[in-house]
N, CA, C and O of each residue as an XYZ file, in Angstrom:
344
protein
N       4.115     -2.667     22.427
C       4.082     -0.755     21.357
C       2.824     -0.325     21.605
O       1.738     -0.896     21.694
N       3.334      1.255     21.737
C       1.985      2.193     21.127
C       1.918      2.555     20.194
O       2.976      2.743     19.593
N       0.678      2.856     19.548
C       0.837      3.669     17.784
C       1.304      4.752     17.740
O       1.141      5.145     16.585
N       1.883      5.615     18.411
C       3.016      6.947     18.329
C       4.513      5.878     18.463
O       5.599      6.396     18.201
N       4.459      4.537     18.841
C       5.979      4.581     18.618
C       5.718      3.479     17.308
O       6.668      2.704     17.198
N       5.027      3.340     16.672
C       4.687      2.675     15.409
C       5.133      3.545     14.219
O       5.968      3.391     13.328
N       3.968      4.846     14.649
C       4.427      5.889     13.789
C       5.851      6.134     13.280
O       6.267      5.899     12.145
N       6.793      6.853     14.730
C       7.914      6.835     14.690
C       8.430      6.355     13.800
O       9.121      7.104     13.109
N       8.333      4.981     13.439
C       9.614      4.079     13.243
C       9.045      3.839     11.149
O       9.567      3.098     10.317
N       8.221      4.510     11.031
C       7.492      4.391      9.279
C       8.567      5.114      8.689
O       9.219      5.750      9.518
N       8.917      5.203      7.616
C       9.372      6.215      6.693
C       7.994      7.027      6.301
O       6.919      6.439      6.186
N       8.135      8.343      6.124
C       6.955      9.397      5.772
C       7.729      9.583      4.287
O       8.943      9.789      4.272
N       7.102      9.513      3.281
C       7.076      9.429      1.820
C       5.658     10.634      1.502
O       4.740     10.915      2.273
N       5.950     11.227     -0.076
C       4.799     11.819     -0.482
C       3.637     10.798     -0.910
O       3.866      9.615     -1.160
N       2.428     11.356     -0.963
C       1.704     10.643     -1.316
C       1.828     10.097     -3.497
O       0.944      9.351     -3.918
N       2.410     10.356     -4.019
C       3.319     10.263     -5.228
C       3.856      9.469     -5.244
O       3.639      8.568     -6.055
N       5.009      9.417     -4.176
C       6.408      8.853     -4.254
C       5.600      7.323     -3.852
O       5.658      6.393     -4.656
N       4.783      7.169     -2.408
C       4.259      6.064     -2.040
C       3.446      5.178     -3.414
O       3.557      3.959     -3.538
N       2.826      5.849     -4.151
C       1.798      5.353     -5.242
C       2.812      4.643     -6.120
O       2.528      3.463     -6.326
N       3.898      5.072     -6.671
C       4.875      4.848     -7.254
C       5.604      3.511     -6.223
O       5.573      2.394     -6.738
N       5.922      3.572     -5.515
C       6.498      2.500     -4.571
C       5.771      1.042     -4.606
O       6.205     -0.094     -4.799
N       4.498      1.560     -4.341
C       2.913      0.249     -4.657
C       3.184     -0.214     -5.723
O       3.473     -1.402     -5.864
N       3.142      0.670     -6.721
C       3.407      0.177     -8.149
C       4.560     -0.729     -8.578
O       4.405     -1.856     -9.048
N       6.116      0.073     -8.300
C       6.661     -1.047     -8.589
C       7.061     -2.491     -7.859
O       7.631     -3.450     -8.380
N       6.482     -2.316     -6.190
C       6.625     -3.429     -5.643
C       5.641     -4.779     -6.343
O       5.713     -6.003     -6.239
N       4.697     -3.813     -7.104
C       3.501     -5.088     -7.303
C       4.042     -5.597     -8.663
O       3.859     -6.758     -9.027
N       4.676     -4.736     -9.355
C       4.889     -5.232    -10.676
C       6.216     -6.681    -10.875
O       6.565     -7.495    -11.731
N       6.614     -6.230     -9.289
C       7.722     -7.913     -9.175
C       7.184     -9.245     -9.458
O       7.770    -10.284     -9.759
N       5.434     -8.886     -9.232
C       5.117    -10.167     -9.035
C       3.989    -10.494    -10.548
O       2.908     -9.934    -10.732
N       4.474    -11.282    -11.244
C       4.083    -11.659    -13.113
C       2.789    -11.932    -12.673
O       2.034    -11.462    -13.524
N       2.039    -12.540    -11.623
C       0.440    -12.346    -11.693
C      -0.513    -11.321    -11.920
O      -1.673    -11.498    -12.292
N       0.209     -9.905    -11.599
C      -0.406     -9.079    -11.328
C      -0.222     -8.270    -12.619
O      -0.880     -7.243    -12.789
N       0.673     -8.717    -13.549
C       0.747     -7.881    -15.049
C      -0.164     -6.821    -15.484
O      -1.298     -7.106    -15.869
N       0.295     -5.521    -15.444
C      -0.897     -4.907    -15.885
C      -1.678     -4.172    -14.729
O      -2.175     -3.055    -14.875
N      -1.730     -4.823    -13.701
C      -2.637     -3.726    -12.927
C      -1.863     -2.736    -11.813
O      -0.779     -2.977    -11.282
N      -2.528     -1.813    -11.647
C      -1.719     -0.705    -10.772
C      -3.061     -0.263     -9.880
O      -4.254     -0.361    -10.166
N      -2.323      0.326     -8.544
C      -2.887      0.982     -7.997
C      -2.719      2.750     -8.300
O      -1.622      3.308     -8.267
N      -4.083      3.502     -8.605
C      -4.357      4.540     -9.579
C      -4.367      5.521     -7.950
O      -3.927      6.653     -8.151
N      -4.660      5.345     -6.885
C      -5.081      6.463     -6.067
C      -4.640      5.688     -4.691
O      -4.936      4.503     -4.532
N      -3.948      6.400     -3.753
C      -3.767      6.019     -1.932
C      -4.850      7.034     -1.187
O      -5.135      8.213     -1.395
N      -5.101      6.520     -0.683
C      -5.844      7.410      0.154
C      -5.476      7.813      1.217
O      -5.123      6.783      1.791
N      -5.264      8.899      2.098
C      -4.899      9.496      3.806
C      -6.223      9.341      4.173
O      -7.212      9.809      3.610
N      -6.156      8.544      5.311
C      -6.892      8.354      6.430
C      -6.057      8.733      7.651
O      -4.844      8.932      7.716
N      -7.401      8.806      9.022
C      -7.033      8.726     10.342
C      -5.982      7.746     10.493
O      -6.115      6.774      9.750
N      -4.841      7.737     11.354
C      -4.122      6.277     11.685
C      -4.700      5.330     12.409
O      -5.248      5.479     13.501
N      -4.581      4.406     11.830
C      -5.513      3.401     12.425
C      -5.097      2.530     13.495
O      -4.326      2.980     14.343
N      -5.509      1.338     13.565
C      -4.550      1.106     15.312
C      -3.119      0.796     15.386
O      -2.477      0.651     16.426
N      -2.579      0.689     13.906
C      -1.061      0.451     14.020
C      -0.541      1.648     13.706
O       0.682      1.786     13.726
N      -1.234      2.519     13.426
C      -0.341      3.797     13.246
C      -0.190      4.177     11.838
O       0.270      5.268     11.502
N      -0.667      3.074     10.835
C      -0.573      3.357      9.392
C      -1.759      4.705      9.226
O      -2.825      4.682      9.841
N      -1.271      6.110      8.081
C      -2.348      6.895      7.868
C      -2.767      6.643      6.367
O      -3.401      7.537      5.807
N      -2.396      5.263      5.539
C      -3.162      5.346      4.050
C      -3.792      4.005      4.053
O      -3.430      3.007      4.676
N      -5.011      4.181      3.080
C      -5.316      2.787      2.115
C      -4.654      3.071      0.772
O      -3.952      4.073      0.637
N      -4.895      2.074     -0.383
C      -4.890      1.798     -1.405
C      -6.225      1.820     -2.262
O      -7.149      1.197     -1.738
N      -6.509      2.436     -3.512
C      -7.893      2.044     -3.693
C      -7.626      0.901     -4.197
O      -6.453      0.878     -4.570
N      -8.179     -0.076     -4.386
C      -8.665     -1.472     -4.930
C      -8.655     -0.771     -6.601
O      -9.442      0.138     -6.869
N      -7.782     -1.256     -7.536
C      -7.444     -2.002     -8.555
C      -8.812     -2.203     -9.543
O      -9.437     -3.247     -9.360
N      -9.304     -1.279    -10.562
C     -10.673     -1.856    -11.213
C     -10.265     -3.008    -11.838
O     -10.839     -3.991    -11.369
N      -9.247     -3.339    -12.998
C      -9.110     -4.666    -13.281
C      -9.201     -5.995    -12.742
O      -8.657     -6.411    -11.719
N      -9.913     -6.587    -13.501
C     -10.388     -7.846    -13.203
C      -9.349     -8.713    -12.688
O      -9.887     -9.629    -12.066
N      -8.015     -8.817    -12.684
C      -6.861     -9.269    -12.451
C      -6.897     -9.452    -11.378
O      -6.581    -10.511    -10.836
N      -7.385     -8.217    -10.703
C      -6.930     -7.717     -9.366
C      -8.113     -8.296     -8.284
O      -8.256     -7.777     -7.177
N      -8.685     -9.086     -8.608
C     -10.034     -9.614     -7.768
C      -9.968    -10.977     -8.125
O     -10.887    -11.739     -7.827
N      -8.490    -11.532     -9.026
C      -8.595    -13.448     -9.265
C      -7.432    -13.637     -8.712
O      -6.455    -12.891     -8.649
N      -7.656    -14.986     -8.206
C      -6.093    -15.653     -7.545
C      -5.249    -15.848     -8.847
O      -5.767    -16.137     -9.926
N      -3.968    -15.675     -8.670
C      -2.888    -15.603     -7.852
C      -3.074    -14.116     -7.036
O      -3.243    -13.893     -5.838
N      -2.979    -13.273     -8.107
C      -2.981    -11.609     -7.965
C      -3.483    -10.880     -7.305
O      -2.982     -9.761     -7.193
N      -4.707    -11.223     -6.582
C      -5.285    -10.744     -5.495
C      -5.159    -10.907     -4.052
O      -5.637    -10.247     -3.129
N      -4.080    -12.385     -4.072
C      -3.348    -12.369     -2.250
C      -2.073    -11.366     -2.578
O      -1.728    -10.389     -1.914
N      -1.347    -11.985     -4.036
C       0.170    -10.700     -3.651
C      -0.598     -9.544     -3.773
O      -0.126     -8.821     -2.895
N      -1.276     -9.074     -4.189
C      -1.266     -7.578     -4.036
C      -2.122     -6.964     -2.736
O      -2.164     -5.753     -2.520
N      -2.596     -7.655     -2.149
C      -2.898     -8.156     -0.536
C      -1.642     -7.924      0.703
O      -1.238     -7.453      1.766
N      -1.520     -8.510     -0.197
C       0.142     -9.270      0.715
C       1.271     -7.711      0.404
O       2.140     -7.474      1.244
N       1.172     -7.088     -0.422
C       2.373     -6.066     -0.704
C       1.828     -5.054     -0.687
O       2.509     -4.245     -1.318
N       0.321     -4.304     -0.036
C      -0.715     -3.688      0.945
C       0.195     -3.719      2.017
O       1.040     -2.850      2.231
N      -0.006     -4.829      2.752
C      -0.128     -4.942      4.087
C       1.498     -4.692      4.404
O       1.732     -3.837      5.257
N       2.548     -5.316      3.836
C       3.900     -4.857      3.939
C       4.319     -3.413      3.974
O       5.141     -2.921      4.747
N       3.479     -2.659      2.806
C       4.185     -1.157      2.646
C       3.544     -0.639      3.822
O       3.994      0.272      4.517
N       2.153     -1.448      4.066
C       1.580     -0.030      5.649
C       2.115     -0.238      6.403
O       2.114      0.589      7.315
N       2.885     -1.397      6.541
C       3.603     -1.454      8.016
C       4.933     -0.263      7.970
O       5.226      0.458      8.924
N       5.547     -0.264      6.787
C       6.640      0.417      6.392
C       6.606      1.974      6.139
O       7.600      2.694      6.042
N       5.683      2.249      6.077
C       5.315      3.839      5.143
C       4.220      4.510      5.533
O       3.135      4.004      5.818
N       4.581      5.958      5.549
C       3.133      6.768      5.832
C       3.177      7.934      5.107
O       4.181      8.549      4.748
N       1.768      8.253      4.875
C       1.802      9.600      3.780
C       1.725     11.231      4.645
O       0.934     11.658      5.486
N       2.967     11.859      3.965
C       3.797     13.036      4.545
C       1.717     14.236      4.329
O       0.976     14.373      3.356
N       1.655     14.585      5.285
C       0.648     15.724      4.674
C       0.785     16.834      6.285
O       0.170     17.898      6.356
């Protein structure tokens, strides 16, 4: 599969819609209560075709288990499914 094929299969969202979605998905995990991603950064598409990354939350809980693992998993799953409109 080529990067362009991957790009086509991702749903495109606005920057703000993606940030809201990331936080909704994150809030499902009680281990990360109060942790929010405040910023999504647009990047050149990586090898998988994803064109964004999340700025890591500053709260201490985001760096501690089990929240850290949950946050990594949520971001990874959403990076596979969505791209940012630009």
